[in-house]
C-alpha positions as CSV (number, residue, x, y, z in Angstrom):
1,M,-31.8,-5.0,-44.4
2,S,-32.6,-8.6,-45.1
3,P,-33.2,-9.6,-48.7
4,K,-36.8,-9.6,-49.9
5,R,-38.2,-13.1,-49.9
6,S,-39.4,-14.3,-53.3
7,T,-43.1,-15.0,-53.6
8,L,-42.5,-17.5,-56.4
9,S,-41.9,-21.2,-55.5
10,L,-38.9,-23.0,-56.9
11,R,-41.1,-25.0,-59.3
12,A,-42.7,-21.8,-60.6
13,R,-39.3,-20.1,-61.1
14,L,-37.9,-23.1,-62.9
15,L,-41.0,-23.3,-65.2
16,L,-40.8,-19.5,-65.8
17,I,-37.1,-19.8,-66.8
18,A,-37.8,-22.8,-69.0
19,L,-40.8,-21.1,-70.8
20,T,-38.8,-17.9,-71.2
21,T,-35.9,-19.8,-72.7
22,L,-38.3,-21.8,-75.0
23,I,-40.1,-18.6,-76.2
24,V,-36.9,-16.8,-76.9
25,G,-35.5,-19.8,-78.7
26,T,-38.7,-20.3,-80.8
27,L,-38.7,-16.6,-81.7
28,A,-35.1,-16.8,-82.8
29,I,-35.8,-19.9,-84.9
30,D,-38.9,-18.2,-86.5
31,F,-37.0,-15.0,-87.2
32,T,-34.0,-16.9,-88.7
33,T,-36.4,-19.0,-90.8
34,V,-38.3,-16.0,-92.2
35,T,-35.1,-14.1,-92.8
36,A,-33.5,-17.0,-94.6
37,L,-36.6,-17.6,-96.8
38,R,-36.9,-13.9,-97.6
39,S,-33.2,-13.8,-98.7
40,F,-33.7,-16.9,-100.8
41,L,-36.8,-15.6,-102.6
42,V,-35.3,-12.1,-103.1
43,A,-32.1,-13.7,-104.5
44,R,-34.2,-15.8,-106.9
45,V,-36.0,-12.6,-108.1
46,D,-32.6,-10.9,-108.5
47,S,-31.4,-13.8,-110.6
48,Q,-34.5,-13.5,-112.8
49,L,-33.9,-9.8,-113.1
50,T,-30.3,-10.3,-114.1
51,N,-31.1,-13.1,-116.6
52,D,-34.2,-11.4,-118.2
53,I,-33.2,-7.7,-118.4
54,P,-31.5,-8.0,-121.8
55,L,-34.4,-9.9,-123.3
56,A,-36.9,-7.5,-121.7
57,A,-35.0,-4.5,-123.3
58,R,-35.4,-6.1,-126.7
59,E,-39.1,-6.9,-126.0
60,L,-39.7,-3.2,-125.3
61,L,-37.7,-2.1,-128.3
62,H,-39.7,-4.6,-130.5
63,S,-43.0,-3.5,-129.1
64,S,-42.2,0.2,-129.6
65,I,-41.5,-0.5,-133.2
66,Y,-44.3,-2.9,-134.0
67,G,-46.9,-2.0,-131.4
68,D,-47.8,-3.0,-127.9
69,S,-49.3,-6.3,-128.9
70,S,-46.2,-7.4,-130.8
71,F,-44.3,-9.1,-127.9
72,T,-42.1,-11.9,-129.1
73,G,-42.5,-14.0,-125.9
74,L,-38.8,-14.0,-125.2
75,V,-39.4,-13.4,-121.5
76,S,-41.9,-14.6,-119.0
77,L,-42.1,-12.1,-116.1
78,P,-44.5,-12.1,-113.1
79,Q,-47.8,-10.2,-113.3
80,G,-47.3,-6.5,-112.6
81,S,-43.7,-6.4,-114.0
82,Y,-42.7,-3.1,-115.7
83,G,-39.8,-2.0,-117.8
84,E,-38.5,1.2,-119.2
85,L,-35.8,1.5,-121.9
86,I,-34.0,4.9,-121.7
87,F,-31.9,6.0,-124.7
88,S,-29.0,8.3,-124.6
89,N,-31.0,11.2,-126.2
90,G,-33.4,11.1,-123.3
91,T,-36.3,9.3,-125.0
92,S,-37.7,6.2,-123.3
93,V,-39.9,3.3,-124.0
94,V,-42.2,2.1,-121.1
95,G,-44.0,-1.2,-121.1
96,Q,-45.6,-3.8,-119.0
97,F,-45.0,-7.5,-119.2
98,S,-48.5,-8.8,-118.3
99,N,-51.9,-8.4,-119.7
100,S,-53.6,-8.0,-116.4
101,V,-52.1,-5.4,-114.0
102,S,-53.2,-5.2,-110.4
103,E,-50.2,-3.3,-109.0
104,P,-49.6,0.4,-109.7
105,P,-46.6,1.0,-111.9
106,P,-43.6,2.2,-110.0
107,N,-42.3,4.6,-112.7
108,V,-38.9,4.5,-111.1
109,A,-37.1,5.5,-114.2
110,S,-38.5,9.0,-113.9
111,G,-36.6,9.3,-110.6
112,K,-39.6,8.9,-108.4
113,A,-41.6,6.1,-106.9
114,G,-44.8,7.7,-106.0
115,D,-43.9,10.7,-103.9
116,Q,-40.4,9.4,-103.0
117,R,-37.2,10.4,-104.7
118,V,-35.5,7.2,-106.0
119,D,-31.8,6.8,-107.0
120,I,-31.4,3.6,-108.9
121,P,-27.8,2.3,-109.0
122,V,-26.7,0.6,-112.2
123,G,-26.0,-3.1,-111.8
124,H,-27.3,-3.5,-108.2
125,P,-30.9,-4.5,-107.6
126,I,-32.8,-2.6,-104.9
127,T,-36.2,-2.9,-103.2
128,I,-38.7,0.0,-103.5
129,E,-41.8,0.2,-101.4
130,L,-44.6,2.4,-102.7
131,T,-45.8,4.9,-100.2
132,G,-49.3,4.4,-99.0
133,T,-49.6,0.9,-100.5
134,D,-48.5,-2.6,-99.6
135,Y,-46.7,-3.1,-102.8
136,A,-43.0,-3.4,-103.2
137,Y,-40.8,-3.9,-106.3
138,R,-37.4,-5.3,-106.9
139,V,-35.7,-3.0,-109.4
140,L,-32.6,-3.5,-111.5
141,A,-31.0,-1.0,-113.9
142,A,-28.5,-2.2,-116.6
143,R,-26.8,-0.6,-119.6
144,D,-27.1,-2.4,-123.0
145,P,-24.2,-1.3,-125.2
146,S,-25.7,-3.0,-128.2
147,L,-28.8,-0.9,-128.0
148,G,-27.1,2.2,-126.6
149,A,-29.7,2.5,-123.9
150,T,-30.3,1.7,-120.2
151,M,-32.9,-0.8,-119.2
152,V,-34.8,-0.5,-115.9
153,L,-36.8,-3.6,-115.0
154,S,-39.2,-3.8,-112.0
155,I,-40.6,-7.1,-110.7
156,P,-43.3,-7.0,-108.0
157,L,-42.6,-8.8,-104.7
158,T,-46.2,-9.8,-104.2
159,S,-45.5,-13.5,-104.4
160,V,-42.6,-13.2,-102.0
161,Q,-44.6,-11.2,-99.5
162,S,-47.5,-13.7,-99.8
163,T,-45.2,-16.7,-99.2
164,L,-43.6,-15.0,-96.2
165,R,-47.0,-14.1,-94.6
166,R,-48.2,-17.7,-95.0
167,L,-44.9,-18.9,-93.4
168,E,-45.2,-16.4,-90.5
169,L,-48.8,-17.4,-89.9
170,A,-47.8,-21.1,-89.9
171,E,-44.9,-20.5,-87.6
172,L,-47.1,-18.5,-85.2
173,F,-49.5,-21.5,-84.7
174,V,-46.7,-24.0,-84.7
175,S,-44.7,-22.0,-82.2
176,L,-47.7,-21.6,-79.9
177,G,-48.4,-25.3,-80.0
178,V,-44.7,-26.1,-79.3
179,V,-44.5,-23.7,-76.4
180,L,-47.8,-25.0,-75.0
181,A,-46.8,-28.7,-75.4
182,L,-43.3,-28.3,-74.1
183,G,-44.5,-26.0,-71.3
184,L,-46.8,-28.8,-70.1
185,A,-44.1,-31.4,-70.5
186,G,-41.6,-29.1,-68.7
187,A,-44.0,-28.5,-65.8
188,F,-44.5,-32.3,-65.5
189,S,-40.8,-32.9,-65.7
190,I,-40.0,-30.2,-63.2
191,R,-42.6,-31.7,-60.8
192,I,-41.0,-35.2,-61.1
193,G,-37.4,-33.7,-60.8
194,L,-38.3,-31.8,-57.7
195,N,-39.9,-34.8,-56.0
196,P,-36.6,-35.5,-54.1
197,L,-36.7,-32.0,-52.8
198,E,-40.3,-32.4,-51.7
199,R,-39.4,-35.5,-49.9
200,M,-36.5,-33.7,-48.2
201,R,-38.8,-30.9,-47.2
202,T,-41.3,-33.4,-45.7
203,Q,-38.5,-35.2,-43.8
204,A,-37.1,-31.8,-42.7
205,R,-40.5,-31.0,-41.2
206,E,-40.6,-34.3,-39.4
207,I,-37.1,-33.6,-38.0
208,T,-38.3,-30.1,-37.0
209,A,-41.3,-31.6,-35.3
210,G,-39.0,-33.6,-33.0
211,D,-38.0,-36.7,-34.8
212,S,-34.2,-36.1,-34.4
213,M,-33.3,-39.6,-35.6
214,A,-34.9,-39.1,-39.0
215,R,-32.6,-38.5,-42.0
216,V,-33.1,-37.1,-45.4
217,D,-33.5,-39.5,-48.3
218,D,-30.4,-39.4,-50.4
219,H,-31.8,-41.1,-53.5
220,G,-32.1,-39.1,-56.7
221,P,-29.8,-37.1,-59.1
222,Q,-26.2,-36.5,-58.1
223,E,-26.8,-32.9,-57.0
224,I,-29.8,-33.9,-54.8
225,A,-27.9,-36.9,-53.4
226,S,-24.9,-34.6,-52.6
227,L,-27.2,-32.1,-50.9
228,A,-29.0,-34.8,-48.9
229,G,-25.6,-36.3,-47.9
230,T,-24.4,-32.9,-46.7
231,L,-27.6,-32.4,-44.7
232,N,-27.4,-35.8,-43.2
233,T,-23.8,-35.2,-42.2
234,M,-24.9,-31.9,-40.6
235,L,-27.8,-33.6,-38.8
236,E,-25.5,-36.3,-37.5
237,R,-23.0,-33.7,-36.2
238,L,-25.9,-31.7,-34.7
239,Q,-27.2,-34.9,-33.1
240,E,-23.7,-35.7,-31.8
241,A,-23.4,-32.2,-30.4
242,Y,-26.8,-32.5,-28.8
243,N,-25.9,-35.8,-27.3
244,D,-22.6,-34.4,-26.1
245,S,-24.5,-31.5,-24.6
246,Q,-26.9,-33.9,-22.9
247,S,-24.0,-35.9,-21.7
248,S,-22.3,-32.8,-20.5
249,Q,-25.4,-31.8,-18.6
250,T,-25.6,-35.3,-17.2
251,R,-22.0,-35.2,-16.1
252,L,-22.6,-31.7,-14.7
253,R,-25.5,-33.0,-12.6
254,Q,-23.4,-36.0,-11.6
255,F,-20.5,-33.6,-10.8
256,I,-22.7,-31.5,-8.5
257,A,-24.0,-34.7,-6.9
258,D,-20.5,-36.1,-6.4
259,V,-19.0,-32.9,-5.1
260,S,-22.0,-32.5,-2.8
261,H,-21.7,-36.1,-1.6
262,E,-17.9,-35.8,-1.1
263,L,-18.1,-32.5,0.8
264,R,-21.3,-33.2,2.7
265,T,-20.0,-36.2,4.6
266,P,-16.8,-34.6,6.0
267,L,-18.7,-31.4,6.7
268,T,-21.3,-33.3,8.6
269,S,-18.6,-35.0,10.6
270,I,-16.8,-31.7,11.3
271,K,-20.1,-30.0,12.3
272,G,-21.0,-32.9,14.5
273,Y,-17.7,-33.0,16.4
274,A,-17.9,-29.2,16.8
275,E,-21.4,-29.3,18.2
276,L,-20.4,-32.0,20.6
277,Y,-17.5,-29.9,21.8
278,L,-19.6,-26.8,22.2
279,D,-22.3,-28.8,24.1
280,G,-19.6,-30.1,26.5
281,A,-20.4,-33.7,25.5
282,L,-16.7,-34.5,24.9
283,D,-14.3,-35.6,27.6
284,P,-11.4,-33.2,27.4
285,T,-8.8,-35.9,28.2
286,T,-10.0,-38.7,26.0
287,D,-12.7,-37.6,23.5
288,T,-11.4,-34.2,22.5
289,P,-8.1,-35.4,21.0
290,I,-10.0,-38.0,19.0
291,A,-12.5,-35.4,17.8
292,M,-9.7,-33.1,16.7
293,E,-8.0,-35.9,14.8
294,R,-11.2,-36.7,13.0
295,I,-11.8,-33.1,12.2
296,Q,-8.3,-32.7,10.8
297,S,-8.7,-35.9,8.7
298,E,-11.9,-34.9,7.2
299,A,-10.6,-31.4,6.5
300,S,-7.6,-32.9,4.8
301,R,-9.8,-35.0,2.6
302,M,-11.8,-32.0,1.6
303,A,-8.7,-30.0,0.9
304,A,-7.4,-32.8,-1.3
305,L,-10.7,-32.9,-3.3
306,I,-10.6,-29.1,-3.8
307,E,-7.0,-29.2,-4.8
308,D,-7.8,-31.9,-7.5
309,L,-10.6,-29.8,-8.8
310,L,-8.4,-26.7,-8.9
311,L,-5.7,-28.6,-10.8
312,L,-8.2,-29.8,-13.4
313,A,-9.5,-26.2,-13.8
314,R,-5.9,-25.1,-14.4
315,M,-5.4,-27.8,-17.0
316,D,-8.6,-26.7,-18.8
317,E,-7.4,-23.1,-18.8
318,N,-4.1,-24.1,-20.4
319,R,-1.9,-22.6,-17.7
320,P,1.8,-23.1,-18.5
321,L,3.7,-25.8,-16.7
322,S,6.9,-25.3,-14.7
323,L,9.2,-27.2,-17.1
324,A,12.6,-28.8,-16.5
325,P,14.4,-32.0,-17.6
326,I,12.9,-34.8,-15.4
327,D,14.3,-38.3,-14.9
328,L,11.1,-40.4,-15.0
329,S,13.0,-43.4,-13.7
330,A,13.9,-41.5,-10.5
331,L,10.3,-40.4,-10.1
332,A,9.1,-44.0,-10.5
333,K,11.6,-45.3,-7.9
334,A,10.6,-42.7,-5.4
335,A,6.9,-43.3,-5.9
336,V,7.4,-47.1,-5.5
337,M,9.2,-46.5,-2.3
338,D,6.4,-44.4,-1.0
339,A,3.8,-47.1,-2.0
340,K,5.8,-49.8,-0.2
341,A,5.9,-47.7,2.9
342,V,2.1,-47.5,2.8
343,E,1.6,-51.2,2.0
344,P,4.7,-53.1,3.1
345,D,3.1,-56.5,2.3
346,R,2.2,-55.7,-1.3
347,N,4.5,-57.2,-4.0
348,I,5.5,-54.3,-6.2
349,E,8.2,-54.9,-8.9
350,L,10.1,-52.0,-10.5
351,I,11.7,-52.3,-13.9
352,T,13.5,-49.1,-15.1
353,P,16.5,-48.0,-17.1
354,D,19.2,-46.0,-15.5
355,E,17.8,-42.8,-16.9
356,A,14.7,-41.8,-18.9
357,L,14.6,-38.0,-19.4
358,V,11.4,-36.1,-20.3
359,L,10.7,-32.3,-20.3
360,G,8.0,-31.7,-17.8
361,D,6.7,-30.4,-14.5
362,Q,8.2,-32.5,-11.7
363,H,5.4,-32.0,-9.3
364,R,2.7,-32.9,-11.9
365,L,4.5,-36.0,-13.2
366,T,5.0,-37.2,-9.6
367,Q,1.3,-36.8,-9.2
368,V,0.7,-38.9,-12.3
369,I,2.7,-41.9,-10.9
370,T,1.3,-41.4,-7.4
371,N,-2.3,-41.4,-8.7
372,L,-1.7,-44.6,-10.8
373,L,-0.3,-46.4,-7.7
374,S,-3.1,-45.0,-5.5
375,N,-5.6,-46.4,-8.0
376,V,-4.0,-49.8,-7.6
377,R,-4.2,-49.7,-3.8
378,T,-7.9,-48.6,-4.0
379,H,-9.2,-51.1,-6.5
380,T,-7.1,-54.3,-6.0
381,P,-6.7,-56.5,-3.0
382,P,-3.4,-56.4,-1.0
383,T,-2.4,-59.8,-2.5
384,A,-2.5,-58.5,-6.1
385,T,1.0,-58.0,-7.6
386,V,2.0,-54.7,-9.3
387,V,4.7,-54.2,-11.9
388,V,5.9,-50.6,-12.6
389,R,7.9,-50.3,-15.8
390,V,9.7,-47.4,-17.4
391,E,11.0,-48.1,-21.0
392,M,11.9,-46.3,-24.2
393,V,9.7,-47.0,-27.2
394,P,10.0,-45.7,-30.8
395,K,8.1,-42.6,-31.8
396,G,4.6,-43.5,-32.9
397,A,4.6,-46.8,-31.1
398,L,1.0,-47.9,-30.4
399,P,-0.4,-49.0,-27.0
400,P,-1.1,-52.7,-26.4
401,P,-3.9,-54.2,-28.5
402,G,-7.4,-53.4,-27.2
403,A,-6.1,-50.3,-25.2
404,R,-8.3,-47.2,-24.9
405,T,-6.6,-43.8,-25.0
406,A,-7.8,-40.9,-22.9
407,K,-7.8,-38.6,-25.9
408,G,-10.7,-40.3,-27.5
409,I,-12.9,-41.3,-24.5
410,S,-12.6,-38.5,-22.0
411,D,-13.2,-34.8,-21.7
412,L,-10.9,-32.5,-23.7
413,F,-8.1,-31.3,-21.4
414,G,-7.2,-28.0,-23.1
415,S,-4.1,-27.9,-25.3
416,I,-0.4,-29.0,-25.0
417,D,2.0,-26.7,-23.2
418,E,3.4,-24.2,-25.7
419,T,7.0,-25.1,-25.1
420,I,6.4,-28.8,-25.2
421,A,4.5,-28.3,-28.5
422,L,7.8,-27.2,-30.1
423,L,9.7,-30.3,-29.0
424,E,11.2,-32.6,-31.6
425,W,11.7,-36.1,-30.5
426,D,12.6,-39.5,-32.0
427,A,11.4,-41.8,-29.2
428,M,9.0,-41.9,-26.2
429,V,9.2,-42.8,-22.6
430,R,6.5,-45.2,-21.6
431,L,5.5,-45.6,-18.0
432,T,3.2,-48.5,-17.2
433,V,1.6,-49.7,-14.0
434,C,0.1,-53.2,-14.3
435,D,-1.6,-55.2,-11.7
436,S,-3.2,-58.7,-11.3
437,G,-6.4,-57.3,-9.8
438,P,-10.0,-57.7,-10.8
439,G,-9.5,-56.0,-14.2
440,L,-12.0,-53.9,-16.2
441,D,-14.8,-54.7,-18.6
442,G,-15.5,-52.9,-21.9
443,Q,-17.8,-50.2,-20.4
444,Q,-15.3,-49.5,-17.7
445,L,-12.5,-49.1,-20.2
446,E,-14.5,-46.6,-22.1
447,R,-15.2,-44.4,-19.1
448,V,-12.3,-44.9,-16.7
449,F,-10.7,-41.6,-17.5
450,E,-13.9,-39.6,-17.1
451,R,-14.1,-37.2,-14.2
452,F,-15.9,-38.5,-11.1
453,Y,-16.3,-41.9,-12.7
454,R,-15.9,-44.8,-10.4
455,S,-16.1,-48.4,-11.5
456,D,-17.9,-49.5,-8.3
457,E,-21.6,-48.5,-8.3
458,S,-21.9,-48.4,-4.6
459,R,-20.2,-45.0,-4.4
460,S,-18.7,-46.0,-1.1
461,R,-15.7,-44.0,0.0
462,A,-14.2,-47.2,1.2
463,R,-13.6,-48.2,-2.4
464,G,-12.1,-44.9,-3.5
465,G,-12.0,-41.2,-3.5
466,A,-13.9,-38.8,-5.7
467,G,-13.0,-40.4,-9.0
468,L,-10.6,-37.6,-10.1
469,G,-7.3,-39.4,-10.0
470,L,-7.3,-40.9,-13.5
471,S,-8.8,-37.7,-14.9
472,L,-5.8,-35.9,-13.5
473,V,-3.5,-38.5,-15.0
474,A,-5.1,-37.9,-18.5
475,A,-5.1,-34.1,-18.1
476,I,-1.4,-33.9,-17.0
477,T,-0.2,-36.3,-19.6
478,H,-2.0,-34.5,-22.4
479,A,-0.5,-31.1,-21.2
480,H,2.9,-32.8,-21.5
481,G,2.3,-33.8,-25.1
482,G,1.7,-37.4,-24.2
483,T,-1.1,-39.9,-24.2
484,A,-2.7,-41.8,-21.3
485,W,-4.1,-45.2,-22.0
486,V,-5.6,-48.3,-20.3
487,A,-5.8,-51.9,-21.3
488,S,-7.4,-55.0,-19.7
489,P,-7.9,-58.5,-21.0
490,G,-11.1,-58.7,-19.1
491,L,-12.7,-59.1,-15.6
492,G,-10.5,-61.1,-13.2
493,R,-7.4,-60.8,-15.5
494,G,-5.9,-57.6,-14.2
495,S,-5.4,-54.2,-15.9
496,C,-2.5,-52.0,-17.1
497,F,-2.4,-48.2,-17.1
498,G,0.2,-46.3,-19.1
499,V,1.4,-42.9,-20.2
500,D,3.6,-42.1,-23.2
501,L,5.7,-38.9,-23.0
502,P,8.2,-37.4,-25.5
503,M,11.7,-38.4,-24.6
504,L,14.3,-35.7,-24.1
505,E,17.7,-36.3,-25.6
506,M,20.7,-34.3,-24.1
507,D,24.2,-34.0,-25.2
508,A,26.9,-35.5,-23.0
509,A,28.3,-32.0,-22.2
510,D,25.0,-30.7,-21.1
511,T,24.0,-30.6,-17.4
512,I,20.5,-30.5,-16.1
513,P,20.0,-27.0,-14.5
514,D,18.4,-27.0,-11.1
515,L,14.7,-26.2,-11.3
516,A,14.7,-24.0,-8.2
517,D,17.6,-22.0,-9.6
518,R,15.9,-21.5,-12.9
519,Q,12.7,-20.4,-11.2
520,A,14.6,-18.1,-8.9
521,T,16.3,-16.3,-11.8
522,N,13.0,-16.3,-13.8
523,E,14.9,-17.8,-16.7
524,P,12.4,-18.4,-19.5
525,T,12.1,-21.9,-20.9
526,A,12.9,-20.7,-24.4
527,R,16.5,-19.9,-23.4
528,L,17.1,-23.6,-22.6
529,T,15.9,-24.6,-26.0
530,P,19.2,-24.9,-27.9
531,R,20.9,-26.9,-25.1
532,W,18.1,-29.5,-24.9
533,K,17.7,-30.1,-28.7
534,I,14.3,-28.5,-28.8
535,S,13.6,-26.8,-32.1
536,S,10.6,-25.2,-33.5
537,R,9.0,-26.8,-36.6
538,R,8.8,-23.3,-38.1
539,E,12.5,-22.8,-37.5
540,R,13.3,-26.2,-39.0
541,H,11.3,-25.5,-42.2
542,S,12.8,-22.0,-42.6
543,K,16.4,-23.5,-42.3
544,A,15.5,-26.1,-44.9
545,E,14.4,-23.5,-47.3
């Protein structure tokens, strides 16, 4: 069950909490004040009892001898004070210490105060309240050895009670005034304090209404500013996610259009030649061989497109690579030889070390180099020179200044192969293919690795294929734990494509096992780990511990 929604607003709840706290605090102060004053006044009465009880005993004794009107004036007790001098033989002398009596006498010396039984301790004053009346007395009993008697003195607490009532009445009105005044001030302060939240609510309604670019005002107290900053960050991320979603939808629509465009044309050609053949419009000796050749060519182009799409799908699904130690220099030499066979007149320079080992899938890495050289043939004139370079660079070496990496500007290509993710390396192998062609501008650099992106807006097949070659380069490089990048000084100044892959170091006694033999025996890649200096980070940390 969902929690019940509160009907009180935040402002009302804060005001209720503040008023409750204020009332409780005021009551505590009032109670403490009254209690302290009562203790003070009673202590003063107790002091008077202690000081005056010996003199009051002599006053009673003197009055019993010389008459009720013969008080010597030794003591001055409050109106309504009574005393009783009790001798050891049981006789007693009772007297009052005021001429006008308004309170009834307690007669506590007889052991009763009204209808209540009273036990009066000697030397400790106690308070006695008369049943059925509002009167109370403070009573003290003390022995007087010089007189051989016990004196019981009672002083009414009328003045104490009157003072406390006036204080309680004053505190009631003061407390009500304070609660009312502070309640109004608190309500006003809470209203001002919640103004940033009110602004946030208004701005949130604007955002909900469709103004996705609006942001929450982050001015105000630290807590409000922190909340607003968090909301703004969340809104920005949601906006980015929305933009990415819109961009993905745009790319999806473009993908469908591109695939449809790439497949429709060869299918139309194939269908046209087939219809001509079925209609008997082709000469069997001259036209039919040409038609079959064109059908085969268009079918091969469709197969290549479908193969590229399937490969990208496999990369996205994180399918494992067929790994083995690969000499990237040898792959580059073979790819350059194939490129020269296609374009004998193009000037292609190859600069490689004797050996540059990486752990990878031979077929996929060959496809990387082939696609980079094919990209040069497609987008540069035959007179443009090409330099293919393989070199070793330190671990963490950055691409040339101004280069854009595929990781930050293209689709995510799944994750790195699990075995390669365990590889420890100290250097990288960098493969670069640089040309003196037309180059790339800033927008093209940002999008060159995107799927189906082509720098020419004409979408003519004469200027390239489906726009998947560089996306495959980025995807395959990422799966091998490397980074694909592109750099260009600008239009008309050429461009340079590169891939950085972890370098594989092998001991002199090690030999590279044949890939076909390893696949035939189904030897898992993990078994080759100790010989190729591949170690798990987890194993390395556990050994260090």
